[in-house]
C-alpha positions as CSV (number, residue, x, y, z in Angstrom):
1,M,62.8,-1.5,11.5
2,R,62.4,-5.3,12.1
3,L,59.8,-7.2,10.0
4,Y,58.4,-9.0,13.2
5,N,57.5,-5.9,15.1
6,R,54.5,-5.6,17.5
7,G,52.4,-3.9,14.8
8,F,53.1,-6.5,12.1
9,I,52.5,-9.4,14.3
10,S,49.4,-7.9,16.1
11,I,47.7,-6.9,12.7
12,T,48.4,-10.2,11.1
13,L,47.1,-12.3,13.9
14,L,44.0,-10.1,14.2
15,F,43.4,-10.5,10.6
16,G,43.8,-14.2,11.1
17,A,41.2,-14.3,13.7
18,F,38.8,-12.4,11.4
19,I,39.4,-14.8,8.7
20,S,38.5,-17.6,11.1
21,A,35.2,-15.9,11.5
22,M,34.8,-16.0,7.7
23,A,35.8,-19.6,7.5
24,C,33.0,-20.6,9.7
25,F,30.7,-20.2,6.7
26,V,31.7,-23.5,5.3
27,S,28.3,-24.9,6.5
28,F,26.3,-22.0,5.5
29,T,24.9,-23.7,2.5
30,E,23.6,-26.7,4.4
31,Y,22.0,-24.5,6.9
32,L,20.1,-22.7,4.3
33,G,18.9,-25.8,2.9
34,Y,17.8,-27.0,6.2
35,L,15.6,-23.7,6.6
36,G,13.9,-25.0,3.4
37,I,15.4,-22.2,1.0
38,S,15.7,-23.4,-2.7
39,T,19.0,-24.2,-4.3
40,Q,18.4,-21.2,-6.7
41,A,17.7,-18.9,-3.9
42,I,20.8,-20.1,-1.8
43,G,23.1,-19.2,-4.8
44,M,21.5,-15.6,-4.9
45,I,22.2,-15.4,-1.1
46,L,25.9,-16.5,-1.5
47,S,26.5,-14.1,-4.3
48,F,25.2,-11.1,-2.4
49,D,28.2,-11.2,0.0
50,A,30.8,-11.4,-2.9
51,L,29.0,-8.6,-5.0
52,A,28.9,-6.3,-2.1
53,S,32.5,-6.9,-1.1
54,L,33.6,-6.2,-4.7
55,V,31.7,-3.0,-5.1
56,F,32.6,-1.6,-1.9
57,Q,36.2,-2.6,-1.9
58,L,36.5,-0.6,-5.2
59,L,34.5,2.3,-3.8
60,L,36.3,2.5,-0.4
61,A,40.0,1.9,-1.5
62,P,40.5,5.6,-2.5
63,Y,39.1,6.9,0.7
64,V,40.9,4.8,3.5
65,S,44.1,6.4,4.8
66,N,46.4,6.0,7.6
67,G,44.5,9.1,9.2
68,N,41.1,7.4,9.1
69,A,41.7,3.5,9.0
70,R,40.9,3.3,12.7
71,R,37.3,4.7,12.3
72,W,36.7,2.6,9.3
73,L,37.8,-0.5,11.1
74,V,35.3,0.2,14.1
75,L,32.4,0.7,11.6
76,G,33.3,-2.5,9.9
77,V,33.6,-4.6,13.2
78,L,30.1,-3.3,14.1
79,C,28.6,-4.1,10.7
80,Y,30.0,-7.6,10.4
81,A,29.3,-8.8,13.8
82,T,25.7,-7.3,13.7
83,A,25.0,-9.2,10.4
84,L,26.1,-12.4,12.0
85,V,24.0,-12.2,15.0
86,L,20.8,-11.1,13.0
87,M,21.7,-14.0,10.5
88,A,21.2,-16.4,13.3
89,Q,17.7,-15.2,13.8
90,A,16.7,-14.8,10.1
91,G,14.5,-17.1,8.1
92,T,13.5,-15.7,4.7
93,V,15.6,-15.3,1.5
94,W,15.4,-11.5,1.5
95,Q,16.5,-11.2,5.1
96,F,19.6,-13.4,4.5
97,S,20.2,-11.4,1.2
98,L,20.2,-8.2,3.1
99,L,22.3,-9.3,5.9
100,R,24.8,-10.8,3.3
101,L,25.1,-7.4,1.7
102,V,25.8,-5.9,5.2
103,Q,28.3,-8.7,6.0
104,G,30.0,-7.9,2.7
105,C,30.2,-4.2,3.6
106,G,31.5,-5.1,7.0
107,L,34.3,-7.5,5.3
108,V,35.5,-4.6,3.2
109,F,35.3,-2.1,6.2
110,I,37.6,-4.4,8.3
111,Q,39.9,-5.6,5.5
112,A,40.9,-2.4,3.8
113,P,41.8,-0.4,7.1
114,L,43.8,-3.6,8.3
115,V,45.8,-3.5,5.1
116,V,46.5,0.3,5.3
117,M,47.7,-0.2,8.9
118,L,49.7,-3.2,8.0
119,I,51.7,-1.4,5.3
120,E,52.9,1.0,8.2
121,F,54.9,-1.9,9.8
122,I,56.5,-3.4,6.7
123,P,60.2,-2.5,6.2
124,E,61.8,-1.8,2.9
125,G,63.4,-5.0,1.4
126,R,61.1,-7.4,3.5
127,S,58.1,-7.3,1.4
128,G,58.4,-10.9,0.1
129,E,58.4,-12.4,3.6
130,A,55.9,-10.1,4.9
131,F,53.3,-10.9,2.3
132,G,54.3,-14.6,2.6
133,V,53.4,-14.5,6.4
134,F,50.4,-12.4,5.8
135,T,48.8,-14.8,3.1
136,L,49.9,-17.8,5.1
137,I,47.9,-16.5,8.1
138,R,44.9,-15.8,5.9
139,L,45.0,-19.4,4.3
140,L,45.3,-21.4,7.6
141,P,41.9,-20.9,8.9
142,Y,40.4,-22.3,5.8
143,T,42.2,-25.3,6.3
144,V,41.5,-25.9,10.0
145,I,38.1,-24.2,10.8
146,P,35.9,-26.6,8.3
147,V,37.4,-29.7,10.2
148,I,36.3,-28.2,13.6
149,I,33.0,-27.2,12.2
150,D,32.5,-30.7,10.8
151,L,33.4,-32.3,14.1
152,G,31.2,-29.7,16.3
153,V,28.2,-29.3,14.2
154,Q,26.1,-32.5,14.0
155,Q,22.9,-30.9,12.8
156,P,22.5,-28.0,10.4
157,G,20.3,-26.3,13.0
158,Q,23.1,-26.1,15.2
159,F,24.8,-23.6,12.8
160,T,23.2,-20.7,14.8
161,T,25.6,-21.3,17.5
162,V,28.5,-21.1,15.0
163,L,27.2,-17.6,13.9
164,Y,27.1,-16.4,17.4
165,L,30.7,-17.5,18.0
166,A,31.9,-16.2,14.7
167,A,30.2,-12.7,15.6
168,A,32.3,-12.7,18.8
169,V,35.6,-13.5,17.0
170,S,34.9,-10.9,14.5
171,L,35.1,-8.3,17.2
172,L,38.8,-9.0,17.8
173,P,40.3,-6.9,14.9
174,V,39.0,-3.8,16.8
175,L,41.8,-4.2,19.2
176,A,44.1,-3.0,16.3
177,V,42.8,0.6,17.1
178,F,45.1,0.7,20.1
179,L,48.3,0.0,18.2
180,P,50.5,3.1,17.9
181,K,51.0,4.1,14.2
182,G,54.0,2.8,12.3
183,R,57.0,4.8,11.1
184,I,55.7,6.5,8.0
185,P,56.3,10.0,6.5
186,A,53.8,12.6,7.7
187,A,52.9,13.3,4.1
188,V,51.8,9.6,3.7
189,A,49.8,9.6,7.0
190,H,47.6,12.2,5.8
191,Q,47.5,11.7,2.0
192,A,44.6,13.3,0.1
193,T,42.7,10.4,-1.5
194,G,39.7,10.1,-3.9
195,L,38.7,8.4,-7.1
196,R,41.4,10.4,-9.0
197,S,44.0,8.6,-7.0
198,V,42.8,5.3,-8.6
199,V,43.0,6.7,-12.1
200,D,46.6,8.1,-11.4
201,S,47.4,4.6,-9.9
202,F,46.5,2.9,-13.1
203,R,48.6,5.4,-15.3
204,S,51.5,3.4,-14.1
205,R,52.1,0.7,-16.7
206,P,53.7,-1.9,-14.0
207,V,50.8,-1.3,-11.5
208,L,48.3,-1.7,-14.2
209,C,49.8,-4.8,-15.5
210,L,50.3,-6.3,-12.1
211,Q,46.8,-5.7,-11.1
212,L,45.3,-7.3,-14.3
213,S,47.8,-10.2,-13.8
214,T,46.3,-10.7,-10.2
215,L,42.7,-10.5,-11.7
216,L,43.4,-13.4,-14.3
217,L,45.3,-15.5,-11.7
218,F,42.6,-15.5,-9.2
219,C,40.0,-16.2,-12.0
220,G,41.6,-19.6,-12.3
221,Y,42.0,-20.1,-8.6
222,S,38.5,-19.4,-7.9
223,S,37.2,-21.5,-10.8
224,I,39.2,-24.4,-9.7
225,F,37.8,-24.0,-6.1
226,Y,34.3,-24.2,-7.3
227,Y,34.3,-26.7,-10.1
228,I,37.0,-29.4,-9.3
229,R,34.8,-31.5,-7.3
230,A,32.1,-31.7,-10.1
231,Y,34.9,-32.4,-12.6
232,G,36.4,-35.2,-10.4
233,A,33.0,-36.9,-10.0
234,S,32.5,-36.6,-13.8
235,V,35.5,-38.7,-14.5
236,D,34.8,-41.2,-11.7
237,L,37.5,-40.1,-9.3
238,K,36.8,-41.7,-5.8
239,N,37.5,-38.7,-3.8
240,P,37.7,-35.5,-5.9
241,A,37.3,-33.2,-2.9
242,I,40.8,-34.1,-1.8
243,F,42.3,-32.2,-4.8
244,F,41.8,-28.6,-3.2
245,S,42.8,-30.0,0.2
246,A,46.2,-31.3,-1.4
247,A,46.6,-28.0,-3.3
248,S,46.0,-26.1,-0.1
249,A,48.4,-28.1,1.9
250,A,51.0,-27.5,-0.8
251,M,50.3,-23.9,-0.8
252,I,50.9,-23.6,2.9
253,L,54.1,-25.8,2.8
254,I,55.8,-23.9,-0.1
255,R,55.4,-20.7,1.7
256,V,56.7,-22.0,4.9
257,L,59.8,-23.2,3.0
258,L,60.5,-20.3,0.9
259,L,59.6,-17.5,3.2
260,R,63.2,-16.2,3.3
261,A,63.8,-16.8,-0.3
262,F,61.0,-14.5,-1.4
263,D,63.3,-11.6,-0.6
264,R,66.6,-13.0,-1.7
265,Y,65.7,-13.7,-5.3
266,D,63.9,-11.6,-8.1
267,K,60.1,-11.6,-7.1
268,V,58.8,-11.1,-10.4
269,T,60.7,-14.1,-11.9
270,M,59.7,-16.3,-8.9
271,S,56.1,-15.3,-9.3
272,M,56.2,-16.1,-12.8
273,I,57.7,-19.5,-12.4
274,G,54.8,-20.1,-9.8
275,M,52.2,-19.1,-12.5
276,A,53.8,-21.3,-15.0
277,A,53.4,-24.3,-12.7
278,A,49.7,-23.5,-12.3
279,M,49.4,-23.1,-16.1
280,V,51.1,-26.6,-16.8
281,S,48.8,-28.0,-14.2
282,Y,45.5,-26.6,-15.7
283,A,46.7,-27.9,-19.1
284,L,47.3,-31.4,-17.8
285,I,44.3,-32.0,-15.5
286,P,42.1,-33.2,-18.5
287,Q,44.8,-35.7,-19.5
288,F,45.1,-37.5,-16.2
289,H,42.2,-39.4,-14.5
290,Q,44.2,-41.7,-12.2
291,E,44.0,-40.7,-8.4
292,G,47.8,-40.6,-7.8
293,L,48.4,-38.2,-10.9
294,F,45.5,-36.2,-10.1
295,L,46.8,-35.5,-6.6
296,G,50.2,-35.0,-8.1
297,L,48.7,-32.1,-10.2
298,A,47.1,-30.8,-7.3
299,V,50.3,-30.4,-5.4
300,L,52.0,-28.8,-8.4
301,L,49.1,-26.4,-8.8
302,G,49.1,-25.6,-5.0
303,A,52.9,-25.2,-5.1
304,G,52.4,-22.7,-8.1
305,W,49.7,-20.7,-6.3
306,G,51.7,-20.6,-3.1
307,V,54.7,-18.9,-4.7
308,A,52.8,-16.5,-7.3
309,M,50.1,-15.1,-4.9
310,P,51.9,-13.6,-2.1
311,L,54.7,-12.3,-4.5
312,Q,52.1,-10.5,-6.6
313,G,51.5,-8.5,-3.5
314,A,55.1,-8.2,-2.5
315,V,56.0,-6.8,-6.1
316,L,53.1,-4.4,-5.8
317,F,54.5,-3.1,-2.5
318,D,57.9,-2.6,-4.1
319,I,56.9,-0.7,-7.3
320,S,54.5,1.6,-5.6
321,A,55.5,4.9,-4.1
322,P,55.2,5.0,-0.3
323,E,52.1,7.3,-0.4
324,K,50.4,4.9,-2.9
325,R,51.1,1.6,-1.4
326,A,48.1,1.2,0.9
327,L,45.7,2.3,-2.0
328,N,47.3,0.0,-4.4
329,Q,47.2,-3.0,-2.0
330,N,43.4,-2.2,-1.6
331,I,43.0,-2.2,-5.3
332,F,44.8,-5.5,-5.3
333,L,42.2,-7.0,-3.1
334,A,39.5,-5.7,-5.3
335,M,41.2,-7.6,-8.2
336,V,41.2,-10.8,-6.1
337,M,37.5,-10.3,-5.2
338,A,36.7,-9.6,-9.0
339,G,38.5,-12.8,-9.8
340,F,36.3,-14.7,-7.4
341,F,33.2,-13.1,-9.2
342,V,34.4,-13.4,-12.8
343,G,36.2,-16.7,-12.6
344,P,33.2,-18.9,-11.7
345,L,30.9,-17.0,-13.9
346,F,33.1,-17.4,-16.8
347,G,33.9,-21.0,-16.0
348,G,30.3,-22.0,-15.7
349,V,29.5,-20.7,-19.1
350,L,32.4,-22.8,-20.6
351,I,31.7,-25.7,-19.0
352,S,28.0,-25.6,-19.9
353,A,28.8,-24.8,-23.6
354,L,32.2,-26.5,-24.2
355,G,32.8,-29.0,-21.4
356,Y,35.4,-29.4,-18.8
357,G,38.3,-29.9,-21.3
358,V,37.9,-26.4,-22.8
359,F,37.3,-25.0,-19.4
360,F,40.9,-26.1,-18.1
361,Y,42.6,-25.2,-21.2
362,A,41.0,-21.7,-21.0
363,M,42.4,-21.3,-17.4
364,A,45.8,-22.3,-18.8
365,V,45.4,-19.6,-21.4
366,L,44.5,-17.1,-18.9
367,T,47.4,-17.9,-16.6
368,L,49.8,-17.6,-19.6
369,V,48.4,-14.1,-20.2
370,S,48.9,-13.4,-16.3
371,V,52.6,-14.5,-16.8
372,L,53.0,-12.0,-19.8
373,L,51.4,-9.2,-17.7
374,M,53.6,-10.1,-14.8
375,Q,56.7,-9.6,-16.9
376,Q,55.7,-6.0,-17.4
377,A,55.5,-5.3,-13.8
378,R,59.1,-4.5,-13.5
379,T,60.2,-1.1,-12.7
380,P,63.6,0.5,-12.4
381,S,62.9,2.1,-9.0
382,P,60.4,1.2,-6.2
383,V,59.4,4.7,-5.4
384,H,58.7,6.6,-8.6
385,S,56.1,9.2,-7.6
386,E,54.0,8.5,-10.6
387,V,53.2,5.1,-9.3
């Protein structure tokens, strides 16, 4: 089976369309402030989506299979689009909080089935390129959509139009239900699932180490996402916001350049090299306050992320038994979401108590542990039944 088959291309593009709808929320904070909602309440509203996504990703992962993925996908599309339409009419803190919970559920009900369906169309030996493309498509909307929103939304009150448009776009993933199923063994297509399958998955040392490595890597990524602007302002950098833009550009470029290499060389080693680049960047950020060096570290950090992140998913694909691949990938997504929940929380405590210097060094240490855990993700065979 070729990698760029109809199923792989269709699901990847539909997932990209859905991520575009998610990226539209770049101006959501300003819209809530425009409605007179306090900063503290805005923080609570924003957190409900992430919390619901994390909880439901963990709960749903064991129960989504190739046999029922399409039904979950339809439910997810309806939940997500409905939440966005009602959000355009909401006005109180509790209305927004409730709808963000529904939105988070919808996100999981769309994301988990799409991942299960995507696994059907990835051929053996092409996981590196497959996850490189998939994560690239996931990243691009967050680079393009905010620019479009900034140009098109002149007043915060116009964000309701964005919500309606995003709701329409979020309906597109339902088209995936019309795709034929990929070439998978019958035993995999109707595998019995349940919470016990999660426990069984974590009994594999390589899988457990890789999932923990993912959690720690994304703790660092999410913390930088939320705190780099404030750090840049604290050391009087003229345009600290450009740091994450430069890092994102490096992530995209490195994935484009190395797509084919991801399957030619050892994936674990390449991922560890990427993490090491990120670790060095974290440790050096407090040492350099000049604009040029600051941006140079952003590029190094983005290149490290750009290599490490897709290869973690690819390695997980390789070390998982065919009947466990979809489950393990959805647990992987839960670890990513947990990183976005734990990272900013842990980072905020460190910054408040000990300052930015300790914060960046702590991120470097977490990434070092992530490297060591990734080293343990090697396995002699990609299809051990216990995995």
